[in-house]
Backbone as a ProteinNet text record, in pm:
[ID]
protein_1_A
[PRIMARY]
XXXXXXXXXXXXXXXXXXXXXXXXXXXXXXXXXXXXXXXXXXXXXXXXXXXXXXXXXXXXXXXXXXXXXXXXXXXXXXXXXXXXXXXXXXXXXXXXXXXXXXXXXXXXXXXXXXXXXXXXXXXXXXXXXXXXXXXXXXXXXXXXXXXXXXXXXXXXXXXXXXXXXXXXXXXXXXXXXXXXXXXXXXXXXXXXXXXXXXXXXXXXXXXXXXXXXXXXXXXXXXXXXXXXXXXXXXXXXXXXXXXXXXXXXXXXXXXXXXXXXXXXXXXXXXXXX
[TERTIARY]
-1482.5	-1463.9	-1396.7	-1288.9	-1221.9	-1204.6	-1194.6	-1176.9	-1096.6	-1045.9	-976.1	-1013.2	-955.3	-998	-977.5	-901.8	-880.8	-917.9	-887	-908	-1024.6	-1091	-1191.2	-1144.4	-1129.8	-1079.5	-1191.4	-1216.8	-1318	-1252.1	-1262.5	-1209	-1323.9	-1314.1	-1410.6	-1331.4	-1277.8	-1185.8	-1239.1	-1150.4	-1006.1	-955.3	-1045.6	-1004.6	-1010.1	-940.2	-954.3	-961.5	-1047	-1061.2	-1007.4	-921.5	-874.1	-927.7	-1022	-1086.9	-1025.2	-982.6	-951.8	-1086.4	-1103.3	-1237.7	-1242.2	-1200.2	-1213	-1275.8	-1395.1	-1452.6	-1474.8	-1505.1	-1531.1	-1408.2	-1289.8	-1163.9	-1099.2	-1180.1	-1130	-1011.5	-1017.4	-917.3	-776.5	-765.9	-634.2	-572.7	-443.5	-379.5	-334	-405.4	-374.8	-290.7	-254.6	-169.7	-219	-348.5	-391.1	-366	-372.8	-348.7	-205.7	-113.7	27.7	66.8	4.2	45.9	-14.3	-136.3	-210.6	-181.3	-141.5	-134.4	-31.3	88.2	182.2	124.7	51.4	-9.4	-118.3	-196.4	-301.2	-241.6	-139.1	-80	-8.3	50.7	114.9	11.2	-106.1	-213.2	-260.9	-278	-322.5	-215	-90.5	20.3	17.9	-13.5	-9.4	-135.2	-243.5	-370.5	-372.7	-359.5	-350.6	-481.2	-591.2	-719.1	-726.8	-640.5	-639	-536.4	-581	-491.1	-469.9	-553.4	-536.3	-602.3	-550.4	-597.3	-634.4	-744.2	-782	-781.2	-708.4	-712.1	-800.2	-905.4	-999.3	-1038.5	-1133.9	-1165.3	-1313.9	-1359.3	-1495.4	-1499.9	-1616.5	-1633.2	-1599.7	-1577.8	-1564.5	-1426.7	-1327.9	-1192.3	-1112.7	-1012	-922.9	-840.9	-765.9	-684.9	-637.3	-663.7	-624.6	-483.3	-407.9	-270.3	-255.1	-143.4	-116.5	-197.4	-250.2	-319.9	-215.4	-162.7	-51.5	-90.6	-211.5	-253.7	-263.1	-320.5	-333.6	-198.8	-103	29.2	123.4	81.8	171.9	221.6	135.5	177.4	278.8	277.5	372	502.7	497.5	617.1	644.5	663.2	687.8	817.1	906.3	1034.9	1016.5	905.1	881.8	871.3	825.6	802.9	906.7	1008.6	1114.6	1185.1	1196.5	1261.5	1411.1	1472.5	1616	1637.3	1664	1678.6	1822.3	1853	1986.7	1995.2	2115.5	2139.9	2050.7	2027.7	1945	1801.7	1749.6	1613.8	1604.1	1699.7	1698.8	1714.5	1794.8	1815	1685.4	1615.1	1487.6	1387.2	1382.1	1289.2	1324.3	1451	1492.5	1448.3	1460.1	1419.7	1267.8	1194.1	1047.8	998.4	1078.8	1038.5	1038.4	1131.8	1143.6	1013.6	945.6	818.8	711.4	712.9	616.8	643.7	769.2	804.7	756.3	761.4	717.4	568.3	490.3	347.3	323.3	411.1	398.3	471.6	589	668.9	599.4	518.9	451.2	356.6	304.2	217.7	300.4	412.7	502.7	555.2	581.5	639.8	538.5	410.9	307.8	317.7	316.7	329.6	211.1	95.6	-24.8	-26.6	-66.6	-80.8	-181.9	-149.7	-234	-277.3	-408.1	-466.8	-516.4	-484.3	-530.4	-642.7	-760.3	-876.2	-897.9	-872.7	-863.5	-981.2	-1044.5	-1144.6	-1124.8	-1170.3	-1154.3	-1006.7	-976.7	-839.3	-747.8	-631.2	-522.7	-396.1	-367.9	-257.4	-163.8	-41.7	54.7	71.5	42.6	57.9	-31.2	-143.8	-228.2	-156.8	-81.1	-4.1	111.1	171.5	272.3	214.3	95	31.6	2	-50.3	-86.4	34.9	147.4	265.7	328.1	295.6	345.3	264	147.6	63.5	114.9	69.5	115	46.4	-81.2	-161.3	-250.2	-267.4	-354.5	-464.7	-587.3	-703.4	-767	-840.8	-905.9	-1037.6	-1119.5	-1242	-1212.4	-1305	-1282.3	-1270.5	-1319.8	-1313.6	-1184.3	-1093.3	-970.7	-883.4	-827.2	-732.6	-608.6	-493.8	-368.3	-277.9	-189.8	-86.3	25.3	146.8	264.3	285.1	216.1	184.7	292	388.7	473.2	547.4	596.3	671.6	585.8	454.6	364.7	346.8	384.4	371.5	507.6	613.5	746.1	814	775.7	842.9	881.7	964.4	1000.9	927.7	877.2	808.3	910.1	889.4	995.6	951	834.9	792.3	778.4	836	846.3	809.1	729.5	682.9	796.6	897.3	1007.9	1095.7	1088.2	1162.7	1080.8	949.3	865.9	807.1	769.9	704.2	791.5	923.5	1004	1002.5	984	977.8	848.7	748.6	617.6	604.7	640.9	617	745.1	861.2	987.8	1035.7	1163.1	1225.5	1172	1157.3	1115.3	978.5	881.8	746.4	748	820.7	827.1	881.4	986.6	1046.8	950.6	880.7	779.2	674.4	621.3	516.8	567.4	690.8	747.5	780.1	832.2	875.5	758.1	653.7	539.6	433	423.6	317.2	178.6	169.8	44.7	-54.7	-183.3	-287.1	-289.2	-322.8	-346.8	-460.8	-529.1	-653.2	-633.5	-744.7	-740.9	-688.4	-725.7	-678.8	-526.9	-465.7	-319.2	-258.5	-321.8	-271.4	-262.3	-361.9	-358.6	-253	-240.2	-143.9	-0.7	31.4	168	187.3	84.5	88.4	89	45.8	31	-81.6	-189.2	-300.2	-314.5	-363.6	-382.4	-512.3	-613.7	-743.7	-819.8	-908.9	-996.5	-1140.8	-1221.2	-1361.2	-1450.8	-1573	-1662.2	-1699.8	-1718	-1760.7	-1708.4	-1737.8	-1682.5	-1735.6	-1862.3	-1919.6	-1849.8	-1828.8	-1759.5	-1612.9	-1553.8	-1415.4	-1403.9	-1491.8	-1484.9	-1515.3	-1609.8	-1638.7	-1518.6	-1452.9	-1333.7	-1219.7	-1203.7	-1099.7	-1128.9	-1255.8	-1292.9	-1266.1	-1304.7	-1283.9	-1135.2	-1051.3	-907.7	-851.8	-894.7	-848.1	-889.3	-1010.7	-1056.8	-980	-946	-866	-729.7	-669.9	-540.8	-556.8	-663.3	-685.4	-711.3	-753.8	-778.9	-654.5	-541.3	-415.4	-343.1	-237.7	-161.9	-102.7	-140.3	-81.5	69.9	119.3	264.7	330.6	276.5	335.8	316.7	197.4	169.2	259.8	269.1	349.3	497.6	541	680.7	710.3	615.2	634	649.6	566.8	578.8	715.3	759.4	889.2	1002.4	995.2	1098.9	1098.8	980.6	971.9	1025.3	990.1	1041.6	1193.2	1244.4	1389	1462.4	1403.6	1471.6	1490.8	1420.6	1433.8	1576.8	1644.3	1780.2	1887	1848.1	1944.5	1972.5	2081	2110.6	2022.2	2011	1936.3	1997.4	2130.4	2197.7	2161.2	2158.9	2119.3	1975.8	1889	1749.8	1731.2	1807.6	1797.3	1842.6	1950.1	1996	1889.8	1828.5	1728.5	1605	1557.8	1436.7	1462.6	1585.4	1618.6	1607	1657.3	1647.4	1501.9	1425	1284.3	1208.6	1235.7	1168.5	1200.4	1326	1367	1300.7	1273.8	1214.3	1066.8	994.9	849.6	808.8	904	873.5	941.2	870.1	729.4	638.3	509.9	410.9	277.8	188.7	53.9	-14.7	16.2	-44.2	-2.6	122.8	170	99.8	90	22.4	-126	-188.1	-328.1	-347.1	-255	-264.1	-256.3	-165.5	-150.2	-274.5	-326.1	-445.7	-565.9	-582.8	-695.1	-687.6	-565.4	-549	-593.1	-551.5	-588	-738.2	-797.4	-940.8	-1026.3	-961.8	-1028.7	-1124.1	-1068.5	-1144.7	-1056.6	-1118	-1044	-972.8	-844.5	-775.1	-823.6	-809.8	-845.3	-717.6	-650.5	-518.6	-529.2	-442.2	-441.1	-332.3	-233.9	-120.4	-19.1	-23.4	69.7	164
-503.4	-370.6	-279.9	-215.9	-119.5	10.7	119.1	246.8	340.1	445.4	552.2	680.6	794	918.1	923.8	832.1	837.5	707.6	593.6	465.3	387.9	312.7	216.2	80.4	-14.6	-148.1	-249.9	-325.2	-430.1	-562.9	-658.3	-791.5	-883.7	-937.9	-1033.9	-1153.7	-1231.5	-1339.1	-1417.1	-1440.2	-1424.1	-1286.8	-1187.8	-1055.1	-955.2	-843.4	-727.6	-603.8	-511	-383.8	-273.4	-189.7	-70.7	49.5	120	233.8	364.9	449.9	587.5	653.9	712.7	748.6	892.1	984.1	1126.8	1194.9	1150.3	1190.4	1339.9	1410.4	1554.7	1631.3	1574.6	1637.2	1559.5	1480.8	1398.7	1313.2	1270.1	1180.8	1238.5	1370.8	1433	1382.9	1351.7	1280.9	1377	1370.2	1448.2	1362.7	1411.9	1332.7	1191.2	1167.3	1027.9	936.2	990.6	908	857.5	941.2	902.7	814.9	837.5	764.4	624.4	606.7	484.2	366.9	393	283.7	176	208.4	100.2	-2.5	42.9	-50.5	-134.1	-71.3	-143.5	-252.6	-219.2	-316.9	-427.6	-394.1	-497.5	-596.2	-546.1	-633.9	-725.8	-672.8	-754.4	-855.4	-816.7	-907.7	-1026.8	-1000.8	-1106.4	-1192.3	-1145.5	-1217.1	-1325.4	-1450	-1559.5	-1582.6	-1529.1	-1542.7	-1450.1	-1348.4	-1252.6	-1296.5	-1314.7	-1359.7	-1255.2	-1153.1	-1043.8	-919.6	-802.8	-675	-584.3	-513.1	-410	-275.2	-179.3	-41.1	37.8	98.7	176.1	299.8	376.2	503.2	532.6	596	647.1	787.7	827.1	963.1	979	1102.7	1132	1105.7	1075.8	1060.9	961.9	902.6	812.9	893.4	991.8	1073	1199	1313.5	1442.2	1483.2	1391.7	1421.7	1454.2	1515	1551.7	1676.3	1678.7	1795.3	1883.9	1979.4	2060.2	2143.8	2197.1	2278.5	2193.8	2074.2	1987.7	1937.9	1925.8	1875.6	1984.9	2110.8	2221.6	2214.8	2172.9	2167.6	2056.7	1953.7	1843.8	1870.8	1959.6	1989	2140.1	2200	2344.8	2384.1	2288	2315.9	2366.4	2328.3	2369.7	2521.5	2587.3	2731.3	2812.8	2746.6	2818.9	2914.2	3041.1	3138.2	3113.5	3072.2	3046.6	2895.8	2849.4	2705.8	2661.7	2659.7	2620.6	2468.9	2421.6	2278.2	2203.2	2258.5	2190.3	2173.9	2275.8	2269.6	2161.7	2162.1	2063.9	1921.7	1906.6	1773.7	1722.7	1810.5	1770.2	1729.7	1805.5	1773.9	1639.8	1615.7	1489.4	1370	1382.1	1272.8	1255.5	1361.8	1351	1290.5	1298	1241	1089	1029.2	883.1	814.9	860.7	796.8	813.4	923.4	941.2	840.2	814.7	712.2	574.7	549	420.1	397.4	505.7	493.1	423.7	445.3	379.8	245.3	241	118.4	3.4	33.3	-73.5	-151.3	-88.3	-157.7	-256.9	-210.5	-295.2	-411.9	-387.1	-489.3	-593.8	-559.6	-655	-781.4	-896.8	-1023.4	-1049.7	-994.4	-1019.9	-930.2	-982.8	-897.7	-785.9	-665.9	-548.9	-491.9	-483.6	-428.3	-287.9	-192.8	-55.8	-30.3	8.5	38.1	189.2	252.4	398.3	455.5	558.1	633.3	781.2	864.7	1008	1046.9	1149.7	1199.1	1106.8	1083.6	1010	1088.7	1184.1	1276.5	1281.5	1324.1	1342.1	1218.6	1232.4	1120.6	1002.8	1029	919.1	831.6	895	818	745.1	806.4	736.3	606.9	616.5	499.6	394.1	437.8	343.7	267	335.6	267.7	171	184.4	89.3	-39.7	-39.3	-158.4	-253.3	-376.9	-477.4	-463.8	-431	-419.8	-297.3	-224.2	-107.3	-126.7	-96.2	-94.2	43.9	87.6	217.8	220.6	319	343.9	446.6	458.5	544.3	691.5	730.6	871.6	907.4	814.4	839.1	944.7	1031.8	1133.2	1122.4	1109.1	1090.1	1212.4	1234	1335.7	1314.7	1319.7	1326.8	1476.1	1532.6	1674.1	1761.6	1702.1	1778.1	1895.8	1881.4	1990.9	2115.5	2097.2	2211.4	2292.1	2235.3	2307.8	2331.1	2313.6	2351	2254.2	2127.7	2028.1	1909.1	1822.2	1698.9	1583.6	1491.7	1374.8	1291.4	1276.5	1217.8	1099.4	1040.5	926.1	797.8	794.7	666.4	660.7	755.3	741.8	751.1	833.9	846.6	722.2	641.6	515.4	401.1	401.1	288.3	304.7	426.4	445.5	403.4	430.9	385	233.1	158.8	13.1	-32.6	54.7	21.8	72.5	199.2	260.6	295	280.5	312.9	453.4	477.8	605	722.3	702.7	814.4	867.6	777.4	819	883.5	823	880.3	1021.8	1042.6	1176.6	1277.7	1236.2	1324.9	1363.2	1263.9	1290.1	1376	1351.1	1426.2	1569.8	1589.3	1723.2	1812.1	1753.9	1834.1	1850.2	1755.8	1753.2	1753.9	1706.1	1712.3	1606	1638.1	1538.7	1442	1315.9	1221.5	1128.9	1077.8	1006.1	855.3	784.7	639.3	572.1	627.3	566.9	568.4	682.8	690.1	602.8	598.2	513.9	368.7	323	185.7	171.3	271.8	269.7	257.7	325.6	323.2	212.4	130	14.1	51.4	172.8	208.7	128.1	108	25.8	-97	-205.6	-330.6	-332.5	-260.6	-261.4	-135.1	-94.3	20.6	-27.6	13.3	-26.6	93.7	67.9	175.8	269.8	216.8	300.7	241.4	309.7	269.7	133.7	108.7	-20	-135.6	-120.8	-226.2	-236.2	-122.7	-123	-205	-180.1	-251.1	-399.5	-429.9	-570.9	-637.4	-565.7	-620.8	-642.2	-547.7	-562.6	-683.1	-701.2	-816.7	-947.3	-951.3	-1073.1	-1108.3	-1008	-1032.8	-1077.9	-1012.5	-1050.1	-1192.6	-1231	-1366.7	-1469.1	-1432.6	-1522.9	-1545.6	-1439.2	-1451	-1534.8	-1506.7	-1575.6	-1724.2	-1764	-1904.8	-1986.4	-1921.2	-1992.2	-2016.1	-2094.2	-2124.8	-1998	-1961.9	-1841.4	-1851.6	-1972.4	-1988.9	-1946.1	-1992.1	-1962.7	-1817	-1763.3	-1624.2	-1529.8	-1551.1	-1461.4	-1476.6	-1597.8	-1618.3	-1547.5	-1551.1	-1482.8	-1332.7	-1274.8	-1131.6	-1099.7	-1183.7	-1158.9	-1168.4	-1265.6	-1281.6	-1161.3	-1117.6	-1001.9	-875.8	-855.1	-738.4	-744.2	-861.8	-875.6	-845.7	-883	-871.9	-730.4	-633.6	-495.8	-446.7	-405.5	-354.8	-461.2	-588	-697.7	-754.4	-827.3	-895.1	-1019.1	-1070.3	-1194.1	-1306.8	-1311	-1417.2	-1409.5	-1287.2	-1270.5	-1317.5	-1279.1	-1318.3	-1468.5	-1533.5	-1678.8	-1750.3	-1700.7	-1761.8	-1745.5	-1626.7	-1600.7	-1688.2	-1698.8	-1777	-1925.6	-1972.2	-2112	-2139.6	-2045.3	-2061.1	-2053.8	-1962.8	-1949.7	-2077.3	-2129.6	-2251.7	-2367.8	-2379.3	-2486.7	-2472.7	-2347.9	-2323.7	-2361.2	-2349.8	-2373.6	-2510.1	-2585.3	-2719.3	-2824.7	-2933.2	-2960.3	-2886.7	-2887	-2822.1	-2894.6	-2868.9	-2922.8	-2869.6	-2745.1	-2687.2	-2764.6	-2803.5	-2880	-3014.6	-3083.8	-3214.4	-3199.2	-3090.2	-3066.2	-3039.1	-2965.5	-2938.3	-3067	-3156.2	-3283.2	-3371.2	-3375	-3456.1	-3402.2	-3268.9	-3207.3	-3232.6	-3230.5	-3258.1	-3400.7	-3495.8	-3635.3	-3657.3	-3583.1	-3598.9	-3506.9	-3429.7	-3340.4	-3243.8	-3177.9	-3078.2	-2956.5	-2851.1	-2730.4	-2749.8	-2714.8	-2734.8	-2639	-2682.3	-2600.8	-2580.9	-2471.3	-2449.1	-2399.3	-2451	-2413.5	-2313.3	-2301.3	-2214.1	-2278.1	-2411.9	-2480.4	-2568.1
1411.3	1352.7	1455.6	1415.1	1502.1	1425.7	1500.2	1433.1	1521.2	1460.3	1529.6	1456.6	1490.6	1426	1274.7	1216.9	1072	1001.4	1061.3	994.3	1054.3	970	1011.2	962	1052.5	1017.2	1033.8	929	931.6	894.6	983.5	956.4	916.3	796.1	744.7	694.8	787.4	752.1	630.9	532.1	534.9	491.7	480.3	436.1	551.3	531.5	619.1	531.3	571.4	502.1	592.1	538.1	608.1	531.1	592.7	527.6	574.8	481.4	515.2	540	657.6	702.1	757	672.9	703.6	580.8	544.7	416.1	400.2	509	499.1	452	474	432	316.8	246	134.5	178.6	304.7	363.5	359.6	366.6	381.8	511.8	507.4	617.7	728	840.5	959.7	1055.5	1173	1262.7	1290.9	1322.2	1345.3	1226.5	1105.5	986.8	982.8	1024	1019.9	1137.9	1253.9	1373.9	1384.6	1335.5	1365.4	1273.6	1149.2	1052.3	1086.1	1136.3	1169.2	1266.6	1368.1	1463.7	1396	1308.5	1236.8	1149.7	1073.8	982.8	1058.9	1174	1256.1	1308.2	1345.2	1391.9	1279.7	1160.1	1047.2	1007.8	1018.4	990.1	1085.8	1211.6	1313	1315.2	1256.3	1261.1	1153.2	1194.4	1098.1	1022.9	1073.3	1002.7	881.6	878.2	767.7	664.5	541.6	435.3	326.7	323.7	228.2	285.5	246.6	299.3	182.8	197	100.3	170.5	114.9	163	66.8	119.2	39	119	67.6	133.4	131.1	235	243.5	183.2	135.9	86.1	-60.2	-104.6	-247.1	-306.9	-225.5	-277.7	-193.6	-254.9	-180.8	-80.3	-130	-38.3	-109.7	-47.3	-104.1	-63.1	-2.8	34.4	181.3	215.8	354.5	392	512.2	565.4	632	555.2	603.7	725.2	725.4	839.6	965.9	952.9	1069.7	1119	1027.9	1064.9	1113.6	1103.6	1136.5	1279.7	1372.3	1512.6	1537.3	1453.7	1469.3	1396.4	1298.5	1219.3	1218.6	1336.4	1340.3	1270.6	1254.5	1189.2	1046.4	983.9	845.5	831.7	937.8	931	1006.7	1058.8	1129.7	1032.9	1071.6	983.6	972.6	1082.1	1079.9	1071.4	951.6	927.2	958	1087.1	1129.5	1146.4	1173.9	1179.1	1275.4	1392.9	1492.1	1445.4	1379	1326.3	1219.5	1129.4	1020.9	1074	1177.6	1234.1	1298.4	1369.1	1429.3	1322.2	1213.6	1105.5	1041.3	1020.6	958.9	1043.6	1175.4	1263.9	1266.6	1236.6	1231.9	1100.9	997.6	868.8	874.3	947.4	951.8	996.5	1103.6	1139.4	1032.2	958.4	849.3	738.4	713	614.7	658.5	788	842.2	817.7	811.3	783.6	650.6	554.8	424.6	422.6	480.5	477.4	549	650.9	724.3	632.8	529.5	433.1	352.6	305.3	227.3	310.7	438.4	525.1	570.1	570.5	612	527.4	591	517.5	426.4	460.1	382.9	258.4	143.3	25	51.4	5.1	27.2	-108.3	-128.5	-249.8	-218.8	-303.5	-286.3	-386.7	-337.8	-421.5	-420.9	-533.8	-542	-620.4	-564.8	-640	-611.4	-703.3	-685	-681.1	-602.7	-597.9	-518.5	-574.2	-507.3	-535.2	-448.6	-474.4	-354.2	-380.4	-272.9	-187.8	-58.9	34.1	-2.8	-68.3	-114	-214.9	-304.5	-401.9	-334.2	-232.7	-152.5	-96.2	-37.9	21.4	-84.6	-198	-304.1	-354.9	-369.6	-423.5	-323.7	-195.1	-95.1	-93.8	-160.5	-167.2	-276.2	-270.8	-367	-502.2	-499.4	-621.2	-608.7	-719.1	-720.7	-824.6	-784.5	-871.9	-858.8	-960.8	-947.4	-1022.7	-990.7	-1065	-1174	-1269.1	-1385.7	-1349.6	-1232	-1191.9	-1119	-1105.3	-1027.9	-1095.5	-1013.3	-1058.3	-969.8	-1032.5	-960.9	-981.1	-883.3	-901.5	-800.5	-851.1	-763.9	-742.7	-646.5	-637.2	-572.8	-505	-412.3	-475.9	-598.8	-660.7	-679.4	-688.7	-707.1	-579.3	-465	-338.5	-272.8	-350.3	-302.6	-209.3	-213.5	-130.6	-217.1	-162.4	-230.7	-163.6	-242.4	-186.9	-110.3	20.2	102.6	186.9	156	236.6	154	33.7	-35	-181.2	-230.8	-368.8	-469.8	-443.9	-539	-541.2	-436.8	-434.4	-494.9	-472.1	-514.1	-653.5	-689.7	-818.4	-937.6	-937.8	-1050.8	-1068.9	-960.5	-970.6	-1036.5	-1037.5	-1093.3	-1236.3	-1259.2	-1390.7	-1465.3	-1402.2	-1467.1	-1433.5	-1462.2	-1427.5	-1509.3	-1639.7	-1723.7	-1687	-1668	-1630	-1492.3	-1398	-1263.5	-1265.9	-1342.4	-1347.9	-1409.7	-1513.4	-1572	-1468.3	-1397.5	-1299.2	-1183.9	-1139.6	-1027.1	-1066.2	-1185.9	-1226.4	-1267.8	-1326.3	-1371.7	-1264.9	-1171.1	-1069.2	-1133.4	-1256.1	-1330.7	-1284.1	-1297.2	-1276	-1394	-1366.7	-1475.5	-1435	-1535.3	-1510	-1503.9	-1483.5	-1470.3	-1596.1	-1712.2	-1837.5	-1844.7	-1810.5	-1814.8	-1704.9	-1589	-1481.2	-1525.1	-1599.6	-1652.1	-1759.7	-1843.2	-1953.3	-1902.4	-1792.8	-1739.9	-1636.4	-1617.2	-1527	-1379.5	-1348.9	-1208.2	-1144.9	-1220.1	-1172.7	-1261.4	-1201.8	-1276.1	-1354.4	-1304.5	-1370.1	-1333.8	-1424.8	-1403.4	-1407.9	-1310.4	-1300.6	-1325.9	-1373.2	-1414.5	-1301.7	-1182	-1070.2	-939.5	-830.4	-699.9	-657.5	-677.2	-636.6	-708.3	-838.2	-913.1	-870.4	-837.1	-787	-659.8	-563.9	-436.5	-454.9	-544	-572.7	-638.5	-729	-793.4	-695.5	-601.7	-499.7	-411.3	-375.6	-294.7	-370.3	-496.7	-575.4	-583.6	-608.8	-617.7	-483.4	-375.6	-242.2	-207.7	-244.5	-216.6	-300.1	-422.8	-505	-441.2	-390.2	-320.6	-194.5	-118.5	8.4	-10.3	-129.3	-156.1	-180	-197.1	-217.5	-85	-90.1	30.7	90.7	213.4	273.6	290.5	313.5	321.6	191.6	79.8	-49.9	-89	-62.3	-97.8	-19	111.9	194.8	165.4	135.6	97.4	-34	-126.3	-254.6	-234.2	-146	-119.3	-58.3	34.1	97.4	-3.5	-92.2	-194.8	-289.1	-330.4	-420	-352.5	-225.9	-154.1	-140.1	-107.9	-91.1	-221.3	-333.1	-461.1	-511.3	-453	-498.5	-472.8	-577.6	-565.8	-556.9	-564	-556	-694.7	-707.4	-833	-845.7	-967.2	-988.7	-905.8	-900.4	-823.9	-675.9	-620.6	-480.3	-459.4	-552.4	-541.6	-549.6	-635.1	-649	-522	-461.9	-336.2	-227.6	-222.2	-118.7	-138.1	-262.6	-285.5	-263.4	-287.9	-259.1	-109.8	-28.5	116.4	161.9	103.1	138.6	102.6	-15	-58.8	34.8	70.8	161.5	298.3	338.9	469.9	476.1	365.4	372.4	317	263.7	210.5	298	337.4	308	404.4	371.2	456.4	442.5	537.7	526	400.3	364.6	244.2	118.8	112.1	-3.6	-11.3	102	103	68.8	117.2	87	-63	-123.5	-266.9	-347.5	-307.8	-378.3	-360.8	-237.6	-211.2	-287.9	-286.9	-356.2	-506.6	-561.5	-704.3	-736.3	-654.9	-680.6	-661.3	-567	-540.7	-627.7	-714.8	-807	-735.8	-634.1	-558.1	-532.4	-484.7	-451	-316.6	-305.9	-179.6	-71.6	51.9	167.1	249.8	225.8	285.7	430.4	513.9	655.2	689.1	600.6	629.7	722.4	733.1	822.4	742.5
[MASK]
+++++++++++++++++++++++++++++++++++++++++++++++++++++++++++++++++++++++++++++++++++++++++++++++++++++++++++++++++++++++++++++++++++++++++++++++++++++++++++++++++++++++++++++++++++++++++++++++++++++++++++++++++++++++++++++++++++++++++++++++++++++++++++++++++++++++++++++++++

């Protein structure tokens, strides 16, 4: 178990849990939240004992968004009265590391499940859309909130959400900044499943993560890489890429183990080799 001022990381091989752990502030993202996650995800990516990751939260909500007051000292450019070129250039360069906080989740080779309860707004929704699969409890409330506070969502949700729910729904959510509940989240395919309460949500996330972890890590991670590569590419490009990926991972010990387990009528025990 490792922790920092915002995250609590628990490794329970073959799973890892990354907890947003600022419950008194409903996990609003302060500087440690933005700085620490890339290192955490890189560690989980490199740990061969970890085959799936669950991102969840302590306290009453998943994430109430960015903590603007806490971030003010890091982003003084936002309040500069004279918004000249130099100020804007400094701000633009500061946005890129914030984007990396979300992109590192997408880039991690291990599948990442997001377990959402309570509020998931603003930066919380950015984080959720960078995950591979989203689950929520019945009390979840979502919002692409930025237009309501006079900013544009600039760390990934406007790029990722259309791939999940489509352009029309994304534009509605972005332009209205309206809250929507778990039922609508399931209806628009933002989440894969809705659970009655937080305990059932976490149990469901664990069950799904264990199901993923029981498969060949070579095949699972290759599938994630192929899916990520295919975003914005033609079908032909995707087919060429997956052919190369397939050729790279076959044959493997996992393939031979799958064949042996089938003949012996038992569950395979994959090594990832």
